[in-house]
C-alpha positions in Angstrom: -14.3 -46.9 -69.3 -14.4 -47.5 -65.5 -12.6 -50.8 -65.9 -9.9 -49.1 -67.9 -9.6 -46.4 -65.3 -9.4 -49.0 -62.5 -6.6 -50.9 -64.3 -4.8 -47.6 -64.9 -4.8 -46.6 -61.3 -3.7 -50.0 -60.1 -0.9 -50.0 -62.7 0.2 -46.5 -61.9 0.2 -47.1 -58.2 2.3 -50.2 -58.6 4.6 -48.6 -61.2 5.3 -45.6 -58.9 7.6 -47.7 -56.8 8.2 -50.7 -58.8 11.8 -50.2 -59.8 12.9 -49.1 -56.4 10.8 -51.8 -54.7 12.2 -54.6 -56.7 15.7 -53.6 -55.9 15.0 -53.0 -52.3 13.4 -56.4 -52.0 16.8 -58.0 -52.4 19.1 -58.5 -49.3 21.4 -55.7 -50.5 19.2 -52.7 -51.0 21.1 -49.8 -52.5 19.8 -47.4 -49.8 17.7 -47.2 -46.7 15.0 -45.5 -48.6 14.7 -48.4 -51.0 14.4 -50.8 -48.2 11.5 -48.8 -46.7 9.8 -48.5 -50.1 10.1 -52.3 -50.4 8.4 -52.7 -47.0 5.5 -50.4 -48.1 5.1 -52.7 -51.2 5.0 -55.8 -49.0 1.5 -56.1 -47.5 2.3 -59.5 -45.8 5.1 -57.9 -43.6 4.1 -57.2 -40.0 6.8 -54.7 -39.4 5.5 -51.3 -38.5 6.8 -48.2 -40.3 7.0 -45.0 -38.3 6.1 -41.7 -39.8 7.1 -38.5 -38.0 4.6 -35.6 -38.2 6.4 -32.5 -39.5 9.7 -33.9 -38.2 11.2 -33.5 -34.8 9.2 -30.4 -34.0 9.7 -30.8 -30.2 13.3 -29.9 -30.5 13.5 -27.9 -33.8 11.1 -25.8 -35.8 8.5 -28.0 -37.6 9.2 -28.8 -41.3 12.7 -27.5 -40.9 16.0 -29.0 -42.1 17.2 -29.8 -38.6 13.8 -31.4 -37.7 14.2 -33.7 -40.7 17.8 -34.6 -40.0 16.9 -35.4 -36.4 14.2 -38.0 -37.3 16.4 -39.6 -39.9 19.0 -40.2 -37.2 16.3 -41.5 -34.8 15.5 -44.3 -37.3 12.2 -42.9 -38.4 11.0 -44.5 -41.7 8.8 -41.7 -43.2 9.1 -37.9 -42.9 5.6 -36.3 -43.2 5.6 -32.7 -44.5 3.3 -30.1 -46.0 3.7 -27.9 -49.0 2.7 -24.4 -50.0 3.4 -22.4 -53.2 4.9 -18.9 -53.0 3.9 -16.0 -55.2 6.8 -16.8 -57.5 5.9 -20.5 -57.7 8.5 -21.9 -55.3 7.3 -25.0 -53.3 8.2 -24.5 -49.6 7.6 -26.6 -46.5 4.8 -25.0 -44.6 1.6 -26.4 -43.0 -0.4 -23.2 -42.6 -1.7 -20.9 -45.4 0.2 -18.0 -43.7 3.7 -17.8 -42.3 2.5 -16.0 -39.1 2.7 -19.0 -36.7 5.9 -20.6 -37.9 8.1 -17.6 -38.8 9.0 -14.1 -37.7 7.0 -12.7 -40.7 3.4 -12.4 -41.6 1.2 -12.9 -44.6 -0.2 -15.6 -46.8 2.4 -17.8 -48.5 0.8 -17.4 -51.9 1.1 -13.6 -51.6 4.8 -13.5 -50.7 7.9 -14.2 -52.9 10.4 -16.8 -51.8 13.1 -14.2 -51.3 10.9 -12.4 -48.9 10.0 -15.6 -47.0 13.7 -16.5 -46.8 14.4 -13.3 -44.9 12.0 -14.5 -42.1 13.4 -16.7 -39.3 11.6 -19.9 -38.2 10.0 -20.2 -34.8 10.2 -23.1 -32.5 7.1 -24.8 -31.1 7.2 -22.6 -28.0 7.2 -19.5 -30.2 10.8 -18.5 -29.8 12.4 -17.1 -33.0 15.5 -19.0 -34.1 18.8 -17.2 -34.9 19.3 -18.4 -38.4 16.9 -21.1 -39.5 14.8 -20.4 -42.6 11.8 -22.1 -44.3 13.2 -24.7 -46.6 12.1 -25.4 -50.2 10.9 -28.8 -51.3 14.1 -29.2 -53.3 16.3 -28.6 -50.2 14.3 -31.1 -48.1 14.4 -33.8 -50.8 18.1 -33.3 -51.3 18.5 -34.1 -47.6 16.1 -37.1 -47.7 17.4 -38.7 -50.8 18.2 -42.4 -50.2 17.8 -41.9 -46.5 14.0 -41.8 -45.7 10.7 -42.0 -47.5 8.8 -38.6 -47.7 5.1 -38.4 -47.2 3.5 -35.3 -48.7 0.3 -34.6 -46.7 -0.8 -31.2 -47.9 0.4 -30.8 -51.5 -1.5 -33.0 -53.9 -2.8 -29.9 -55.7 0.8 -29.2 -56.7 1.4 -32.7 -58.1 2.9 -31.7 -61.4 5.3 -29.2 -59.8 6.3 -31.7 -57.1 6.9 -34.4 -59.7 9.1 -32.1 -61.8 11.4 -31.7 -58.7 11.4 -35.4 -57.7 12.2 -36.5 -61.2 15.1 -34.0 -61.5 16.5 -35.2 -58.1 15.8 -38.9 -58.8 13.7 -39.4 -55.8 10.2 -40.0 -57.3 10.1 -43.6 -56.0 10.6 -42.6 -52.4 7.7 -40.1 -52.3 4.3 -41.1 -50.9 1.6 -38.5 -51.6 -2.0 -38.7 -50.4 -5.4 -37.2 -50.8 -9.2 -37.6 -50.7 -9.9 -37.5 -54.4 -11.9 -40.1 -56.3 -9.8 -42.9 -57.8 -10.6 -41.9 -61.4 -9.3 -38.4 -60.8 -6.0 -39.8 -59.5 -5.9 -42.3 -62.4 -6.3 -39.5 -64.9 -3.5 -37.5 -63.3 -1.2 -40.5 -63.2 -1.9 -41.1 -66.9 -0.3 -37.8 -67.7 3.1 -39.0 -66.6 5.3 -42.0 -67.5 6.4 -42.3 -63.8 4.6 -41.3 -60.6 4.9 -41.1 -56.9 3.3 -43.6 -54.6 -0.3 -42.6 -53.7 -2.5 -43.3 -50.7 -6.1 -42.4 -50.2 -7.3 -40.8 -46.9 -10.5 -42.4 -45.5 -12.4 -40.7 -42.8 -14.4 -43.9 -42.2 -17.0 -42.5 -39.8 -17.9 -39.6 -42.1 -20.2 -39.9 -45.1 -17.6 -38.7 -47.7 -15.0 -41.1 -46.3 -17.4 -44.0 -46.3 -18.4 -43.2 -49.9 -14.7 -43.1 -51.0 -13.9 -46.4 -49.3 -17.0 -48.0 -50.9 -15.9 -46.7 -54.3 -12.5 -48.3 -54.0 -14.1 -51.6 -53.0 -16.9 -51.6 -55.6 -14.4 -50.9 -58.4 -12.0 -53.5 -57.1 -9.1 -51.1 -56.7 -6.5 -52.1 -54.1 -4.4 -49.1 -53.0 -0.8 -49.5 -52.0 -1.9 -48.2 -48.6 -4.9 -46.6 -46.9 -4.9 -43.9 -44.3 -7.9 -44.5 -41.9 -9.1 -41.8 -39.6 -11.8 -42.1 -36.9 -12.8 -39.9 -34.0 -14.4 -42.5 -31.7 -14.5 -46.2 -31.2 -17.0 -47.9 -33.5 -17.5 -51.3 -35.0 -17.2 -49.8 -38.5 -13.7 -48.8 -37.8 -12.3 -52.2 -37.1 -14.4 -53.7 -39.9 -12.8 -51.2 -42.3 -9.3 -52.0 -41.0 -9.8 -55.7 -41.4 -11.0 -55.2 -45.0 -8.0 -52.9 -45.8 -5.5 -55.5 -44.5 -7.3 -58.5 -46.0 -7.5 -56.7 -49.4 -3.7 -56.4 -49.6 -3.1 -52.8 -48.6 -0.9 -51.3 -45.9 -2.8 -49.7 -43.1 -1.8 -46.2 -42.0 -3.1 -44.7 -38.8 -2.4 -41.4 -37.0 -1.7 -41.3 -33.3 -1.3 -37.5 -33.3 -4.4 -36.5 -31.4 -7.6 -38.1 -30.2 -9.9 -37.0 -33.0 -7.8 -38.8 -35.6 -7.6 -42.2 -33.8 -10.6 -42.6 -31.5 -8.5 -41.6 -28.4 -5.5 -43.9 -29.1 -3.1 -40.9 -29.3 0.5 -40.1 -28.4 -0.2 -38.1 -25.3 -2.2 -41.0 -23.8 0.8 -43.3 -24.6 3.3 -40.9 -23.1 1.2 -40.3 -19.9 0.3 -43.9 -19.5 1.1 -47.3 -21.0 2.4 -47.2 -24.6 1.2 -50.8 -25.1 -2.4 -49.7 -24.4 -2.2 -47.2 -27.3 0.4 -48.4 -29.8 -0.2 -52.0 -29.0 -3.9 -51.6 -29.7 -3.2 -49.9 -33.0 -0.9 -52.7 -34.1 -3.4 -55.3 -33.0 -6.0 -53.5 -35.1 -3.8 -54.1 -38.1 -1.7 -50.9 -38.4 1.5 -51.3 -40.3 2.2 -47.5 -40.7 1.8 -45.1 -37.8 2.2 -41.4 -37.9 3.3 -39.9 -34.6 4.4 -36.8 -32.8 6.5 -39.0 -30.4 8.7 -41.0 -32.8 11.2 -42.0 -30.2 8.6 -43.4 -27.8 6.9 -45.3 -30.7 10.1 -46.8 -32.1 11.1 -47.9 -28.6 7.8 -49.7 -28.1 7.9 -51.3 -31.5 11.4 -52.5 -31.0 10.3 -54.1 -27.7 7.9 -56.2 -29.8 10.3 -56.9 -32.6 8.3 -54.8 -35.0 10.9 -52.3 -36.0 14.6 -52.4 -36.7 
C-alpha cells in the first residue's frame, strides 16, 4: 500500500505541471508563466527563481492587486500569497485570521461575508488606509497572474478543493505551487481525488523534530518532491546536509530570506544593510534555486550580476 501511495504522489506531483512544463521546455514557450514552470521542473538548472512575499508590500498594501502587478513588472518569477475563506465561502487574499491589521474593518474573515469585507479599505504597511483599494478574491488575483507569473499559495492548503475549482475554471492549475507540512500519503490521497492537480512542495523545518521526521519520511519512502522548502533558525551542520540531499535527490531547493528565524540569519535586512553577496550569495552557494524575499528588486539585481536571473 505504501509503495502504491509513493508512486501516486510522485506521479501526481509530476502530472500537476507536466503539460505546461513540456511546452515551456521548448524555445518558444507560450507564456512567461510556462517558462517559469519549466524552470521549476528542471532540477539541473542553476538559475534562481525569485518569489515575492505578499507582493510589493513596501509600496502597496500586501496581497493587493497593485502589489501583484508591481512584482510582475519587476521580473519576479513567483507571487506568494495567503488565503482565507469568508463566511459565504469566498476565497480572499489575506494572511491573518482577522482583517484588523490589513483593512479599515475588524473581525475574523470566517465570520464576515465577502460583501462586508469588500466595503473595507486596505491599509498600507505603515497603517495608512487607502482611498479605494479592496481585498481581492483569489479569482481576481489569478486572472491578473494568468500566463504572467507562477503563484505560490502559502496559507491555503486546507482549501485545496475550492482553490482547484477556481484554477481549473480559469485554466491556471499548472502555474500554481501550493505547499504544506502534511505527510506524503495525505497529499497523495488528496491528489488521487482529482484528474489534474497543482504543483506541491513540502515545508521542512529541518532543525525541529516534526520537520526532521517529515524529511526522513520522504527519504525513507523514496519520494522526490518537485521542490522542498527548507527553514532553519540557526547555522547547523544538519542544515547544509539536508540541502545537499535535497539538491542531489533531484528537487528544487526553496529558502526564505524574509527574516532571521527562517534562514539562520541570512535575511533580507542583512543584505540591504550590508553586502548582498554575503547573504544571497551564501544561500545560492548552499544550493538554493528558489528564494522568497521581501526585497525582490535587491535580490534580482544581485542574481543578475551573477548571471543567475534573466
